[in-house]
C-alpha positions as CSV (number, residue, x, y, z in Angstrom):
1,M,37.7,26.8,36.7
2,K,35.5,27.0,40.0
3,G,32.9,24.0,40.4
4,P,32.8,20.9,38.8
5,L,32.5,20.0,35.0
6,T,29.3,18.5,34.2
7,L,28.6,17.1,31.1
8,I,25.4,15.7,29.9
9,V,25.4,13.3,27.3
10,V,22.5,12.6,25.0
11,V,22.4,8.9,23.9
12,R,20.6,8.5,20.2
13,I,19.3,5.0,19.5
14,R,18.1,4.6,15.9
15,Y,14.7,2.6,15.5
16,N,15.3,-1.0,13.7
17,Q,13.5,-3.9,12.7
18,L,13.3,-5.0,16.4
19,G,12.0,-1.9,17.9
20,Y,12.2,1.5,18.9
21,S,13.4,3.6,21.7
22,I,12.7,6.5,24.0
23,I,15.4,9.1,23.4
24,K,15.7,11.0,26.5
25,T,19.0,10.8,28.9
26,G,19.6,13.0,31.5
27,G,16.6,15.0,31.6
28,V,17.3,16.4,28.1
29,P,14.1,15.2,25.5
30,V,15.0,14.7,22.0
31,M,12.3,15.1,19.4
32,K,12.5,12.7,16.7
33,T,12.5,13.6,13.3
34,A,9.8,12.4,10.6
35,R,9.9,12.8,6.6
36,L,6.5,13.8,5.6
37,I,5.6,13.0,1.8
38,Y,2.1,14.0,0.8
39,N,0.4,14.5,-2.3
40,P,-0.9,17.9,-2.5
41,T,-3.9,16.7,-5.0
42,S,-5.1,13.9,-3.0
43,G,-8.5,12.9,-1.5
44,R,-9.9,16.3,-2.9
45,E,-7.1,18.4,-1.8
46,E,-8.0,17.3,1.9
47,M,-4.0,17.3,2.6
48,K,-3.6,20.7,1.8
49,K,-6.0,22.1,3.9
50,R,-4.9,19.9,7.0
51,L,-1.2,20.5,6.9
52,A,-0.7,22.7,9.4
53,D,-2.6,21.0,12.0
54,I,-0.9,17.6,11.4
55,L,2.4,19.2,11.7
56,D,1.3,20.9,14.8
57,R,-0.3,17.5,16.2
58,L,2.8,15.6,15.3
59,D,5.4,18.4,16.9
60,K,3.2,18.6,20.3
61,G,3.7,14.5,20.6
62,G,7.8,14.8,20.0
63,I,7.9,14.4,16.4
64,E,10.0,17.2,14.1
65,A,8.4,16.7,10.8
66,S,9.6,18.0,7.5
67,C,7.6,18.0,4.4
68,H,7.8,17.1,0.6
69,A,4.7,17.7,-1.3
70,T,5.0,15.5,-4.4
71,T,4.9,16.9,-7.6
72,G,4.4,14.0,-10.4
73,E,4.8,10.6,-11.1
74,G,8.0,8.9,-9.3
75,D,8.4,11.8,-7.1
76,A,7.5,10.2,-3.6
77,M,9.5,7.2,-4.7
78,S,12.8,9.3,-5.1
79,A,11.5,11.3,-1.7
80,A,11.2,8.1,0.2
81,A,14.4,6.9,-0.9
82,D,16.1,10.0,0.2
83,A,14.4,10.2,3.7
84,V,16.2,6.6,4.4
85,E,19.8,7.9,3.5
86,R,19.3,11.1,5.4
87,G,18.3,9.1,8.4
88,Y,15.0,9.9,9.6
89,D,13.4,8.3,13.0
90,L,10.7,7.2,10.7
91,I,8.8,8.2,7.5
92,I,5.0,9.0,7.3
93,A,3.0,8.6,4.0
94,A,-0.4,11.1,3.1
95,G,-2.3,10.1,0.0
96,G,-3.9,7.4,-1.6
97,D,-2.8,4.0,-2.5
98,G,-0.9,5.2,-5.1
99,T,1.2,8.0,-2.7
100,L,1.5,4.9,-0.6
101,N,2.7,2.6,-3.5
102,E,5.4,5.2,-4.6
103,V,7.0,5.6,-1.1
104,I,7.1,2.0,-0.6
105,N,9.0,1.4,-3.9
106,G,11.4,4.0,-2.8
107,M,12.2,2.3,1.2
108,A,12.0,-1.3,-0.1
109,E,15.3,-1.9,-1.1
110,K,17.2,0.4,1.4
111,P,18.7,-1.2,4.3
112,N,17.9,-0.5,7.9
113,L,14.7,1.0,7.1
114,P,12.6,3.5,9.6
115,P,9.0,2.6,10.2
116,L,6.3,4.0,8.1
117,G,3.1,6.0,9.3
118,V,0.4,6.2,6.9
119,L,-2.4,9.1,6.8
120,P,-4.9,7.8,4.7
121,L,-6.1,11.4,3.0
122,G,-6.3,9.9,-0.5
123,T,-9.7,9.2,-3.0
124,T,-8.9,5.1,-2.2
125,N,-7.0,3.9,0.9
126,D,-7.7,0.0,0.9
127,F,-4.4,-0.6,2.6
128,A,-5.3,1.4,5.2
129,R,-8.5,0.2,5.7
130,A,-7.1,-3.4,6.2
131,M,-4.6,-2.3,8.7
132,G,-7.4,-0.9,10.3
133,I,-5.8,2.4,10.4
134,P,-8.1,5.2,11.3
135,K,-9.5,7.4,7.9
136,N,-9.8,10.5,10.5
137,W,-6.4,12.5,10.4
138,E,-6.2,13.5,14.0
139,E,-6.9,10.1,15.0
140,S,-4.2,8.5,12.0
141,V,-1.8,10.9,13.8
142,D,-2.2,10.0,17.2
143,L,-1.6,6.3,16.2
144,I,1.8,7.3,14.7
145,L,2.1,9.2,18.2
146,R,1.7,6.2,20.2
147,Q,4.6,4.1,18.2
148,E,2.7,1.0,18.1
149,S,3.9,-0.7,15.2
150,R,4.2,-4.6,13.3
151,L,6.1,-6.2,11.0
152,I,4.4,-6.8,7.4
153,D,4.9,-8.7,4.7
154,I,5.7,-6.7,0.9
155,G,5.1,-8.2,-2.6
156,K,7.2,-7.8,-5.4
157,A,6.4,-7.9,-8.7
158,N,9.0,-7.9,-11.2
159,D,11.7,-5.4,-10.2
160,R,9.1,-3.1,-8.7
161,Y,6.9,-3.2,-5.0
162,F,3.6,-3.6,-3.8
163,I,1.6,-3.4,-0.4
164,N,-1.8,-4.4,-1.1
165,I,-2.6,-5.4,-4.4
166,A,-1.1,-6.7,-7.8
167,G,-3.4,-8.0,-10.8
168,G,-4.0,-7.9,-14.6
169,G,-6.6,-8.0,-16.7
170,S,-8.8,-5.2,-18.3
171,L,-11.2,-3.9,-15.7
172,T,-7.8,-4.0,-13.3
173,E,-6.9,-1.2,-15.4
174,L,-9.6,1.3,-14.4
175,T,-7.7,2.4,-11.7
176,Y,-5.0,4.3,-13.2
177,E,-7.2,5.2,-16.2
178,V,-9.0,7.8,-14.3
179,P,-7.8,11.5,-14.4
180,S,-6.6,12.8,-11.7
181,K,-8.6,16.0,-12.0
182,L,-11.9,13.9,-12.0
183,K,-11.0,11.7,-8.5
184,T,-10.1,15.3,-7.1
185,M,-13.7,16.7,-8.6
186,I,-15.9,13.7,-7.7
187,G,-13.7,11.2,-5.2
188,Q,-14.8,7.5,-5.6
189,L,-17.6,8.0,-8.0
190,A,-14.9,8.6,-10.7
191,Y,-13.6,4.7,-10.2
192,Y,-17.6,3.5,-10.6
193,L,-18.1,5.6,-13.8
194,K,-14.8,3.7,-15.2
195,G,-15.8,0.8,-14.0
196,I,-18.9,0.7,-16.1
197,E,-17.3,1.8,-18.9
198,K,-14.9,-1.1,-18.6
199,M,-17.0,-3.6,-18.1
200,V,-19.3,-3.5,-21.3
201,S,-15.8,-4.1,-23.3
202,L,-14.5,-6.9,-20.8
203,S,-12.6,-9.6,-23.0
204,P,-10.9,-12.6,-21.7
205,Q,-6.7,-12.9,-21.9
206,E,-5.2,-16.6,-22.1
207,L,-2.6,-16.5,-19.3
208,I,-0.4,-19.5,-17.9
209,I,0.3,-19.4,-14.5
210,R,3.0,-21.2,-12.3
211,A,3.1,-20.8,-8.7
212,N,4.7,-22.9,-6.1
213,G,2.1,-25.5,-4.6
214,Q,0.3,-25.4,-7.2
215,E,-0.3,-27.7,-10.8
216,V,0.6,-25.1,-14.0
217,I,-2.9,-23.1,-14.8
218,H,-3.4,-22.6,-18.7
219,D,-7.0,-20.6,-19.4
220,E,-8.3,-17.7,-20.6
221,F,-9.0,-15.4,-17.3
222,M,-10.7,-12.4,-16.9
223,L,-8.6,-11.0,-14.3
224,F,-6.2,-12.1,-12.2
225,L,-5.3,-10.4,-8.4
226,I,-3.2,-11.4,-6.1
227,A,-3.9,-9.8,-2.6
228,N,-1.6,-9.2,0.4
229,T,-4.5,-7.9,2.4
230,N,-8.6,-8.7,2.7
231,S,-9.4,-4.9,1.5
232,V,-9.2,-5.1,-2.4
233,G,-10.5,-2.1,-4.5
234,G,-13.1,-1.5,-1.7
235,F,-14.2,-5.2,-1.3
236,E,-13.2,-6.3,2.3
237,K,-14.4,-9.7,1.6
238,L,-12.6,-10.3,-2.0
239,A,-9.7,-12.3,-0.3
240,P,-11.1,-12.9,3.3
241,G,-8.1,-15.5,4.3
242,A,-5.6,-12.8,3.3
243,R,-3.0,-11.9,6.1
244,I,-0.4,-9.3,5.6
245,D,2.0,-10.9,8.0
246,D,1.8,-14.9,6.9
247,G,4.5,-14.8,4.2
248,L,2.2,-15.8,1.6
249,L,0.0,-14.2,-1.2
250,D,-3.6,-14.9,-1.9
251,V,-4.4,-15.4,-5.5
252,I,-7.6,-15.3,-7.5
253,A,-8.1,-15.5,-10.9
254,V,-11.6,-15.1,-13.0
255,K,-12.0,-17.5,-15.7
256,K,-13.9,-16.6,-18.9
257,C,-17.4,-15.7,-18.7
258,N,-19.9,-13.2,-20.0
259,L,-20.8,-9.8,-18.6
260,A,-24.1,-11.5,-17.1
261,E,-21.8,-13.8,-15.4
262,F,-19.4,-11.6,-14.2
263,V,-22.1,-9.1,-12.6
264,R,-23.3,-12.1,-10.7
265,L,-19.6,-13.2,-9.7
266,V,-19.4,-9.0,-8.2
267,R,-22.3,-9.8,-6.0
268,L,-21.1,-13.2,-4.7
269,A,-18.1,-11.2,-4.0
270,L,-19.9,-8.4,-1.8
271,R,-21.0,-11.2,0.5
272,G,-17.7,-13.1,0.3
273,E,-19.1,-16.0,-1.5
274,H,-17.2,-16.0,-4.9
275,L,-14.1,-18.3,-3.7
276,Q,-16.1,-21.6,-4.2
277,D,-17.8,-20.7,-7.8
278,K,-16.5,-22.7,-10.5
279,K,-15.5,-19.6,-12.6
280,V,-13.0,-18.5,-9.7
281,I,-9.3,-20.1,-9.3
282,Y,-8.0,-19.7,-5.7
283,F,-4.9,-20.5,-3.9
284,R,-2.2,-19.3,-1.8
285,T,1.6,-19.4,-3.0
286,D,4.9,-17.3,-1.8
287,A,6.0,-17.1,-5.3
288,M,4.4,-17.5,-8.9
289,D,5.1,-16.8,-12.6
290,V,2.3,-15.5,-15.3
291,I,2.6,-15.1,-18.8
292,S,0.6,-14.3,-21.7
293,P,0.6,-14.7,-25.4
294,G,-1.2,-11.2,-25.6
295,H,-0.8,-7.5,-23.7
296,V,-1.6,-7.8,-20.4
297,Q,-0.5,-4.5,-18.3
298,L,-0.3,-4.9,-14.8
299,N,-1.9,-2.9,-11.5
300,L,-0.2,-2.5,-8.9
301,D,-2.0,-0.9,-5.5
302,G,-3.7,0.9,-8.1
303,E,-0.9,2.2,-10.4
304,L,0.2,1.0,-13.6
305,G,2.9,-1.7,-12.8
306,G,4.3,-2.8,-16.6
307,E,3.2,-5.4,-18.2
308,L,3.4,-9.6,-18.4
309,P,5.2,-11.6,-18.2
310,G,5.0,-11.1,-14.5
311,R,7.3,-12.8,-11.3
312,F,5.5,-12.2,-8.2
313,R,7.2,-13.1,-5.0
314,I,6.6,-12.4,-1.3
315,L,9.2,-10.6,1.1
316,P,8.3,-11.8,4.5
317,Q,8.4,-9.4,7.6
318,H,9.9,-6.8,5.3
319,L,8.4,-3.1,6.9
320,R,7.2,-2.0,10.1
321,I,4.5,0.1,10.0
322,F,3.0,2.1,13.0
323,A,-0.7,0.0,13.4
324,E,-2.2,-1.7,15.7
325,N,-1.4,-5.2,16.7
326,N,-4.5,-7.4,16.3
């Protein structure tokens, strides 16, 4: 052969829990690969309108993304599990809190998790709001492209996972009782209408709560909430002390009360002044069990998550997401 033989070796180092590497050797750039899992009906079908622009922006930023449009309940979970197994450099969840919950459940038990990007294009985006992830699709894509990330806690309820909120009680049922078509048509208003319907029929339920670091609690409650962030149901002051990376769950339980008292508590919660009220029990823990002699359904990130009895745990620093480090 004439002349020297030149061999260019491209080394690809996988992203792991400790950080990521820029993949470029010998002047040969290599695109990162992403699996974009999106709900085509979320947020008045906003994702369907923006898909081509999002893919183009990712591509220009060095991320080659393939897509999976969800087709029904559980589909985002299986798509996320498949994406981890296939070795994508990152996964992107586009939609609302329900889509994000399914993606988390598909990823949570897998080893060597890639980082997760979030495009908050759903009707409700409590988690993105809590993390400061921009609602504007261009800004949220750019956040992913900057590759700034942080480790976060994940909650576990029995054999399922949640990233933002778990809860039980009749009022917590409204998020998964609102028909998807109605959410597509009128957005957040659908939840308010369902909430008014629920409030006139509120009834207390007997609960027994056993939590690490707390005495046993046995009383009648209107609802209980287990928060992993400070943004719950649009209330940014409902769990003001909750932090996504502190290894603790913030628990709020509302004791038996009448409709007028409940409305008063809602007003206090809007100002963040409810935690000292005599009708409210508040504490922080890393593990708790809740049982009831009655039928109590569980709400996980706005989705139906089974029913009591419930074992709730925190998985500290379990997942890396693209978000600004505050």
